[in-house]
C-alpha positions in Angstrom: -52.1 -2.1 -134.6 -52.7 -4.7 -137.4 -49.8 -6.7 -138.6 -48.6 -6.2 -142.3 -50.5 -9.3 -143.5 -53.8 -7.6 -142.7 -52.9 -5.0 -145.4 -51.7 -7.6 -147.9 -51.6 -11.4 -147.4 -48.2 -11.6 -149.2 -46.6 -9.6 -146.4 -47.0 -12.6 -144.2 -43.7 -13.8 -145.6 -40.7 -11.9 -144.8 -38.4 -10.8 -147.5 -36.2 -7.7 -148.1 -38.1 -6.3 -151.2 -41.4 -6.0 -149.3 -39.6 -3.3 -147.2 -39.9 -0.6 -146.2 -43.5 -1.1 -145.0 -45.0 2.3 -144.3 -48.8 2.4 -144.6 -50.7 5.5 -145.7 -53.6 4.6 -143.5 -53.0 2.5 -140.3 -55.3 -0.4 -139.5 -56.3 -1.3 -136.0 -58.2 -4.3 -134.5 -59.6 -5.2 -131.2 -57.6 -7.8 -129.3 -59.6 -10.9 -128.8 -59.2 -11.2 -125.0 -60.7 -7.7 -124.5 -63.4 -7.8 -127.2 -66.3 -8.5 -124.9 -65.3 -5.4 -122.7 -64.8 -3.3 -125.8 -68.3 -4.4 -127.0 -69.9 -3.2 -123.8 -68.0 0.2 -123.8 -68.8 0.7 -127.5 -72.6 0.2 -126.9 -72.5 2.6 -123.9 -70.7 5.3 -125.9 -73.3 5.0 -128.7 -76.4 5.0 -126.6 -78.9 7.5 -127.9 -79.7 9.1 -124.4 -76.0 9.9 -123.9 -75.4 13.7 -124.4 -72.0 14.0 -122.8 -69.0 11.6 -122.6 -66.4 12.2 -119.8 -63.1 10.6 -120.8 -61.6 9.2 -117.6 -58.7 7.1 -118.9 -55.2 7.5 -117.4 -54.1 11.1 -117.4 -51.2 10.8 -119.7 -50.2 10.1 -123.3 -51.0 6.4 -123.4 -54.3 6.9 -121.5 -55.3 9.6 -124.2 -54.3 7.1 -126.9 -56.5 4.2 -125.5 -59.7 6.5 -125.5 -59.0 7.9 -129.0 -58.6 4.2 -130.3 -61.8 3.1 -128.7 -63.6 6.3 -129.9 -62.4 5.7 -133.5 -63.2 2.1 -133.6 -66.6 2.5 -132.1 -67.4 5.4 -134.4 -68.8 7.5 -131.5 -71.5 9.9 -132.6 -71.7 12.0 -129.5 -70.0 15.3 -130.1 -69.8 16.7 -126.4 -66.7 14.9 -125.1 -64.9 16.2 -122.1 -61.6 15.2 -120.5 -61.2 14.4 -116.8 -57.5 15.0 -115.7 -56.8 14.0 -112.1 -53.8 13.2 -109.8 -55.5 11.1 -107.3 -58.6 8.8 -107.0 -60.1 10.4 -103.9 -63.7 11.3 -104.2 -62.9 15.0 -104.0 -60.2 14.8 -106.8 -62.7 12.9 -109.1 -65.5 15.4 -108.4 -63.1 18.3 -109.1 -62.0 16.5 -112.3 -65.5 16.3 -113.5 -66.3 20.0 -112.6 -63.1 21.2 -114.4 -63.2 18.8 -117.4 -62.0 20.5 -120.6 -63.3 19.7 -124.1 -61.5 16.6 -125.4 -60.2 18.7 -128.3 -57.9 20.5 -125.9 -55.8 17.4 -125.8 -55.5 16.9 -129.5 -51.8 17.6 -129.5 -51.3 15.0 -126.9 -53.3 12.5 -128.9 -51.2 13.2 -132.0 -48.1 12.6 -130.0 -49.6 9.2 -128.7 -50.4 8.1 -132.3 -47.0 9.0 -133.4 -45.3 7.2 -130.6 -47.3 4.0 -131.6 -46.5 4.4 -135.3 -42.8 5.0 -134.5 -42.5 1.8 -132.4 -44.5 -0.1 -134.9 -42.6 1.0 -138.0 -39.2 0.5 -136.4 -40.1 -2.8 -134.9 -41.8 -4.2 -138.1 -39.2 -2.9 -140.7 -35.9 -3.4 -138.7 -36.9 -6.7 -137.1 -37.8 -8.2 -140.6 -34.8 -6.6 -142.2 -32.2 -7.9 -139.7 -33.9 -11.3 -139.4 -33.9 -11.8 -143.2 -30.1 -10.7 -143.5 -28.7 -12.2 -140.3 -31.2 -14.7 -138.9 -29.7 -17.9 -140.3 -26.2 -17.1 -139.2 -27.5 -16.2 -135.7 -29.5 -19.4 -135.4 -26.4 -21.5 -136.2 -24.3 -19.6 -133.7 -26.8 -20.0 -130.8 -27.8 -23.6 -131.8 -31.4 -22.9 -132.7 -33.3 -24.0 -135.8 -34.2 -20.4 -136.7 -33.8 -17.1 -135.0 -35.9 -13.9 -135.2 -34.1 -10.7 -134.3 -36.5 -8.4 -132.4 -35.7 -4.7 -132.7 -37.4 -1.9 -130.7 -36.7 1.9 -130.6 -36.2 1.8 -126.8 -35.7 -1.9 -126.2 -32.6 -2.2 -128.5 -31.0 0.9 -126.9 -31.4 -0.6 -123.5 -30.0 -4.0 -124.6 -27.0 -1.9 -125.9 -26.5 -0.3 -122.5 -26.5 -3.6 -120.7 -24.1 -5.3 -123.2 -21.7 -2.4 -123.5 -21.4 -2.2 -119.7 -20.8 -6.0 -119.4 -18.0 -5.7 -122.0 -16.4 -2.8 -120.2 -16.3 -5.0 -117.1 -14.9 -8.0 -118.9 -12.2 -5.9 -120.7 -11.2 -4.1 -117.5 -7.7 -4.6 -116.3 -7.0 -3.8 -112.7 -4.2 -1.4 -112.0 -2.6 -1.1 -108.6 -1.1 2.2 -107.5 0.3 3.5 -104.3 -1.1 6.3 -102.0 0.5 7.8 -99.0 -0.9 9.2 -95.8 0.6 11.3 -93.1 0.2 10.4 -89.5 0.2 13.8 -87.6 0.0 12.9 -83.9 -2.6 10.1 -84.6 -4.4 12.3 -87.1 -4.4 10.8 -90.6 -4.2 13.2 -93.6 -4.3 12.3 -97.4 -1.5 13.3 -99.7 -2.2 15.2 -102.9 0.3 16.5 -105.4 -0.3 20.2 -106.2 1.8 22.8 -108.2 5.0 23.4 -106.2 5.5 19.8 -105.2 8.6 18.0 -106.1 6.4 15.4 -107.9 4.2 17.9 -109.8 3.6 16.5 -113.3 6.2 13.7 -112.6 6.0 10.6 -114.7 6.2 8.6 -111.5 2.6 9.6 -110.6 -0.4 7.4 -111.4 -2.6 10.4 -110.6 -2.5 13.3 -108.3 -3.1 11.1 -105.3 -0.8 8.1 -106.0 2.3 6.7 -107.5 2.7 4.1 -110.2 5.2 1.9 -108.2 5.7 1.2 -104.5 9.4 2.2 -104.9 8.3 5.7 -106.0 6.0 6.0 -103.0 8.9 5.0 -100.7 11.1 7.6 -102.3 8.4 10.3 -101.6 8.0 9.0 -98.1 11.7 9.3 -97.4 11.8 12.8 -98.9 8.9 14.0 -96.8 10.2 12.4 -93.5 13.5 14.1 -94.1 11.6 17.4 -94.0 9.2 16.5 -91.2 10.4 19.3 -89.0 8.9 21.8 -91.6 5.4 20.4 -91.3 3.1 23.4 -90.8 -0.7 24.0 -90.9 -1.0 26.1 -94.0 -4.8 26.6 -94.2 -7.9 25.9 -92.1 -11.3 26.2 -93.5 -14.4 26.3 -91.3 -18.0 26.3 -92.6 -21.6 25.5 -91.7 -23.3 23.4 -94.2 -27.0 22.7 -94.7 -28.4 19.6 -96.3 -32.0 19.9 -97.5 -34.4 16.9 -97.7 -34.3 15.3 -101.2 -36.9 16.0 -103.7 -40.1 14.0 -103.7 -40.4 10.7 -105.5 -41.3 10.4 -109.2 -41.8 6.9 -110.5 -38.1 6.4 -111.6 -36.7 7.4 -108.2 -39.3 5.2 -106.4 -38.4 2.3 -108.6 -34.7 2.8 -108.0 -35.2 3.0 -104.1 -37.4 -0.1 -104.1 -34.8 -2.0 -106.1 -32.1 -0.9 -103.6 -34.1 -1.6 -100.5 -36.2 -4.6 -101.4 -34.6 -6.1 -104.4 -37.7 -5.9 -106.5 -38.0 -5.2 -110.1 -39.2 -1.8 -111.4 -42.3 -3.5 -112.8 -43.1 -4.8 -109.3 -42.7 -1.3 -108.0 -45.0 0.1 -110.6 -47.6 -2.5 -109.7 -47.3 -1.5 -106.1 -47.5 2.2 -106.9 -50.6 1.6 -109.1 -52.3 -0.4 -106.3 -51.7 2.4 -103.8 -53.1 4.9 -106.2 -56.2 2.8 -106.9 -56.7 2.4 -103.2 -56.7 6.2 -102.9 -53.6 6.2 -100.6 -51.2 8.0 -103.0 -51.3 10.2 -106.1 -50.8 9.3 -109.7 -47.7 7.0 -110.1 -46.6 7.4 -113.7 -45.0 10.8 -113.3 -41.6 12.2 -114.2 -41.9 15.2 -111.8 -40.3 15.3 -108.3 -42.0 18.5 -107.3 -45.5 19.8 -106.5 -47.6 22.2 -108.4 -48.5 25.5 -106.9 -52.2 24.4 -106.8 -51.3 21.2 -105.0 -49.0 23.0 -102.5 -51.8 25.5 -101.6 -54.0 22.5 -100.6 -51.2 20.5 -98.9 -52.6 20.9 -95.3 -55.5 18.5 -96.4 -52.9 15.7 -97.1 -51.1 16.5 -93.7 -54.3 16.6 -91.8 -55.3 13.2 -93.1 -52.0 11.7 -92.1 -52.3 13.3 -88.6 -55.4 11.2 -88.0 -53.7 8.0 -89.0 -51.9 6.3 -86.3 -50.8 2.9 -87.9 -47.1 3.8 -88.4 -44.8 4.9 -85.5 -42.4 6.9 -87.7 -45.1 8.7 -89.6 -46.9 9.5 -86.3 -43.7 10.6 -84.7 -43.0 13.0 -87.7 -46.5 14.5 -87.6 -46.5 14.9 -83.8 -43.1 16.6 -84.0 -44.3 18.9 -86.7 -47.4 19.9 -84.7 -45.5 20.2 -81.4 -42.7 22.4 -82.8 -45.1 24.3 -85.2 -43.3 23.5 -88.4 -44.4 25.7 -91.3 -46.3 24.0 -94.0 -46.0 26.9 -96.5 -43.7 25.4 -99.1 -44.8 27.6 -101.9 -41.5 29.4 -102.3 -39.4 26.3 -101.7 -37.6 24.1 -104.3 -40.3 21.5 -103.8 -42.8 23.5 -105.8 -42.1 24.4 -109.3 -44.8 24.4 -112.0 -42.1 24.6 -114.8 -40.9 21.1 -113.9 -44.2 19.4 -114.2 -45.6 18.2 -117.5 -48.7 15.9 -116.8 -48.5 15.2 -113.1 -46.7 16.3 -109.9 -44.7 14.0 -107.7 -46.0 10.9 -105.9 -47.3 11.8 -102.4 -49.8 10.4 -99.9 -53.3 11.8 -100.3 -54.0 11.6 -96.6 -57.0 9.4 -97.5 -57.9 5.8 -98.3 -56.8 4.4 -94.9 -59.7 2.0 -94.9 -57.7 0.1 -97.5 -54.4 0.0 -95.6 -54.9 -3.3 -93.9 -55.7 -4.9 -97.2 -52.1 -4.2 -98.4 -49.3 -6.7 -98.4 -46.4 -6.1 -96.0 -44.3 -4.8 -99.0 -47.0 -2.4 -100.1 -47.3 -1.0 -96.6 -43.5 -0.5 -96.5 -43.6 1.3 -99.9 -46.4 3.5 -98.7 -44.6 4.5 -95.6 -41.5 5.2 -97.6 -43.6 7.6 -99.8 -45.0 9.2 -96.6 -41.5 9.7 -95.0 -40.1 11.3 -98.2 -43.1 13.6 -98.3 -42.9 14.6 -94.6 -39.2 15.2 -94.9 -39.8 18.4 -97.0 -41.5 20.2 -94.0 -38.5 19.5 -91.6 -35.5 21.7 -91.1 -32.4 20.9 -93.2 -29.7 18.8 -91.5 -26.8 21.2 -90.4 -23.2 20.4 -90.0 -20.0 22.1 -88.8 -17.3 21.2 -91.2 -13.6 21.8 -91.0 -10.8 21.2 -93.5 -7.1 21.3 -92.5 -4.3 21.6 -95.0 -0.7 20.7 -93.9 2.3 21.6 -95.9 5.6 19.7 -95.6 8.1 21.4 -97.9 5.4 22.0 -100.6 4.0 18.5 -100.2 0.3 18.8 -99.3 -1.8 16.7 -97.0 -5.5 17.4 -96.2 -7.9 16.1 -93.6 -11.3 17.0 -92.5 -13.8 16.8 -89.7 -17.6 16.9 -89.7 -20.1 17.3 -86.9 -23.9 17.2 -87.3 -25.3 20.0 -85.2 -28.9 19.4 -86.1 -30.4 16.2 -87.6 -33.3 18.0 -89.1 -35.1 15.8 -91.6 -32.5 13.0 -91.0 -34.2 12.3 -87.7 -37.2 10.7 -89.3 -35.2 9.2 -92.2 -32.9 7.5 -89.7 -35.8 6.1 -87.7 -37.3 4.6 -90.8 -33.8 3.0 -91.7 -33.4 1.6 -88.2 -36.8 0.0 -88.4 -36.0 -1.4 -91.8 -32.8 -3.0 -90.5 -34.8 -4.8 -87.8 -37.4 -6.0 -90.3 -34.9 -7.1 -93.0 -32.4 -9.8 -92.3 -30.2 -9.5 -95.3 -27.7 -12.3 -95.9 -24.1 -11.3 -97.0 -24.4 -13.0 -100.5 -27.5 -10.9 -101.2 -25.7 -7.6 -101.0 -25.1 -6.6 -104.6 -21.9 -5.2 -106.0 -23.2 -1.6 -106.2 -23.9 -1.5 -102.5 -20.5 -3.1 -101.8 -18.8 -0.4 -103.8 -20.7 2.3 -102.0 -19.9 0.8 -98.6 -16.1 0.5 -99.5 -16.1 4.2 -100.7 -17.7 5.4 -97.5 -15.2 3.4 -95.4 -12.3 4.9 -97.3 -13.7 8.4 -96.7 -14.1 7.7 -93.0 -10.5 6.7 -92.6 -9.4 10.3 -93.1 -12.4 12.0 -91.5 -11.5 13.0 -87.9 -13.8 14.1 -85.1 -14.2 17.8 -85.2 -12.9 18.0 -81.6 -9.6 16.6 -82.8 -9.2 19.4 -85.3 -10.6 22.4 -83.2 -7.4 23.1 -81.3 -5.3 23.5 -84.5 -4.3 27.0 -85.7 -3.2 28.2 -89.0 0.6 28.8 -89.3 1.6 26.5 -86.4 4.0 23.6 -86.6 2.6 20.1 -86.4 4.4 16.8 -85.5 4.7 14.3 -88.3 5.1 10.9 -86.8 5.1 8.7 -89.9 4.1 8.3 -93.6 2.0 5.2 -94.4 2.0 3.6 -97.8 -1.2 2.1 -99.0 -2.0 -0.1 -102.0 -5.0 1.1 -104.0 -6.5 -0.4 -107.1 -8.7 0.8 -109.8 -12.2 -0.8 -110.1 -14.4 -1.7 -113.0 -17.7 0.1 -113.5 -20.7 -1.4 -111.8 -23.3 -3.5 -113.6 -26.7 -1.9 -113.8 -29.4 -3.3 -111.4 -32.9 -2.8 -112.7 -33.5 0.3 -110.6 -30.3 2.0 -111.7 -31.2 1.1 -115.3 -34.5 3.0 -114.9 -32.5 6.1 -113.7 -30.1 5.7 -116.7 -33.1 5.5 -119.0 -34.6 8.6 -117.5 -31.3 10.5 -118.1 -30.7 9.4 -121.7 -28.2 6.7 -120.9 -26.2 8.5 -118.2 -25.9 6.6 -115.0 -25.9 9.4 -112.5 -25.9 8.1 -109.0 -25.7 11.5 -107.2 -29.3 12.4 -106.7 -28.9 16.2 -106.7 -26.7 16.2 -109.9 -29.2 13.9 -111.5 -32.0 16.4 -111.0 -29.8 19.3 -112.3 -28.9 17.8 -115.6 -32.2 15.8 -116.2 -32.9 15.7 -119.9 -35.4 14.0 -122.1 -35.0 10.3 -121.3 -35.4 7.0 -123.1 -39.0 5.9 -122.9 -41.4 7.3 -120.4 -42.3 6.7 -116.8 -45.1 4.5 -117.9 -43.0 2.3 -120.3 -39.5 1.9 -118.8 -40.3 -1.0 -116.5 -42.1 -2.8 -119.3 -39.1 -2.5 -121.6 -36.8 -4.3 -119.1 -39.4 -6.9 -118.6 -39.7 -7.5 -122.4 -36.0 -7.9 -122.8 -36.1 -10.5 -120.1 -39.1 -12.2 -121.6 -37.5 -12.6 -125.1 -34.2 -13.9 -123.5 -31.9 -11.0 -124.4 -31.0 -10.1 -120.8 -31.4 -11.7 -117.4 -32.0 -10.3 -113.9 -30.5 -11.9 -110.7 -33.6 -12.5 -108.5 -31.7 -11.6 -105.3 -29.9 -8.6 -106.5 -31.8 -7.4 -109.6 -28.4 -7.0 -111.3 -28.9 -7.1 -115.1 -26.6 -9.2 -117.5 -26.9 -10.0 -121.1 -27.5 -13.5 -122.4 -25.4 -15.0 -125.2 -28.3 -14.3 -127.6 -28.5 -10.7 -126.5 -24.7 -10.2 -127.0 -25.0 -11.8 -130.5 -27.9 -9.4 -131.4 -26.0 -6.5 -130.0 -23.1 -7.3 -132.3 -25.4 -7.5 -135.3 -27.0 -4.1 -134.6 -23.7 -2.5 -133.9 -22.3 -3.6 -137.3 -25.4 -2.8 -139.2 -27.3 0.2 -137.7 -25.2 1.3 -134.6 -27.3 4.5 -134.1 -30.1 2.3 -132.7 -27.8 1.7 -129.7 -27.2 5.3 -129.1 -29.2 6.6 -126.1 -28.9 10.2 -127.1 -30.5 9.5 -130.5 -33.3 7.4 -128.9 -33.9 10.2 -126.4 -34.1 12.7 -129.2 -37.0 10.8 -130.7 -38.8 11.1 -127.4 -38.1 14.7 -127.3 -39.6 15.1 -130.7 -42.8 13.4 -129.4 -42.9 15.8 -126.4 -42.5 18.7 -128.9 -45.6 17.4 -130.8 -47.6 17.2 -127.5 -46.6 20.8 -126.7 -47.6 21.9 -130.2 -44.1 23.1 -131.0 -43.9 21.0 -134.1 -46.6 19.5 -136.4 -47.2 15.8 -136.5 -46.6 15.7 -140.3 -43.0 17.0 -139.7 -42.2 14.2 -137.2 -43.8 11.6 -139.5 -41.8 12.8 -142.5 -38.4 12.5 -140.6 -39.4 9.1 -139.3 -40.3 7.8 -142.7 -37.0 9.1 -144.2 -35.1 7.4 -141.4 -36.6 4.1 -142.0 -36.3 4.3 -145.8 -32.7 5.2 -145.7 -31.9 2.2 -143.5 -33.7 -0.3 -145.7 -32.4 1.1 -149.1 -28.9 0.9 -147.7 -29.2 -2.9 -147.3 -30.9 -3.3 -150.6 -28.2 -1.3 -152.4 -25.7 -3.6 -150.9 -27.3 -6.5 -152.6 -28.7 -8.6 -149.7 
């Protein structure tokens, strides 16, 4: 898209009264470093002997946009244009794509959405970058010790900067609070204390929360009271249940990026490049997808993917999984499972192995091989039985003071058998130094250790009976402390962007409340990279933890004081939702454009009215 000076030379110079800049007709130009390639394509498209054009750009909004731009610029005369829409680059998929190609006009709504996305990013970037640079640029430059400063604003980029800065400030402003928890030792079995209605301390000002006291003296007082009544300790409730844990949903790009950041400490952009490479080598399906399920059509043909993997013997865990499936005659009919849902698919289904392309496997780097195997294991897991557990929760009452403990026993590993095998191999391959473990992993590890302290073996609980007395040996007082929120690493930022700014680490909950996110699968990694490139945020190379720079924090303050809604993830996501509605034909492009123009004008006129 041409810069404003291509419309009018005077617009080369930034000033407040040349804004808002909203062209009636948008100008485009061919970037110099692709001009020779464009000329070749343009000549081919306009050859007199060409009767039909098959559009084979990326099957998504941006791919549609690229073709439409080339078509428009080249002034293509051929009228019979058909769209190829494929999920993998195997020969079979390409031939099917050609056979099933629809008229290009079937994708006009998607193209409208693509043009609007570009116009939106262009207008917000041009108008607000110039506006804030003119008003605040000099003051910013003096504060950061630069001769001049440009304030770069982007619809998604500024929102992500806001998420990084606001999290950093939450951490800096956090004040640690110590509080005191108590545990009961019942014959060597530890149980956690929790205040419930009927307790002497119910709604007491001495409590920090329902599991702990504000001061150690209050905890000692509770300890003495409970020990005075230890002869009254009785098992008030026993709950037994069998629990099933199904394999997680398949990878979409965001989940894959998060997992690769967690395992291999690589950036989302690096993961995207690997996923693209695997796709182009015919090993996996289309990478830029938001879906974590398969389509009904893909599920009906899934035996082809499995049969292909069965012939491949280059990975011991994948071979073990396939052999076990064959030996134990696992069903491959997943049509009625949660892993198949056409309603949860927009453009493409989840990332899975094609069962082909193995002639390219040895050409992969070690990291690419590991990511490919990771995709295979996630895929094969859905055909395995769920993991099953026997669980038992015991409640002990000591004069209305309640203690609980639990036990858990895995009775069938199910899909965890192959997941654990992959993890064991990863541990052998990866010698991670202590300083490389990021704060998010440390917090997870600490939480798991705390949970294990009061999780007993199931055998220790099995002999207990409801209503019987139980010996209370001692009350233990433990110091607990509140902890600040974790910084985002680049993988978690991708998940937060996918969920409109909510960092939801629980995978199942994340899928349940998934809403229209910030950016798209295709663009999220690039946004993080751009913020790093322009010096607004930085990423630790070992941990991928994101922190703002001084410049980034200053710009955050400027935006927060002048147009704070640009920092609001929900608002940014609502724009993305509007684009999706255009793509689905639910609203007209003119309606979206009208709202966008009004939004930009309102912001600019507000500053002009203030006399800047």
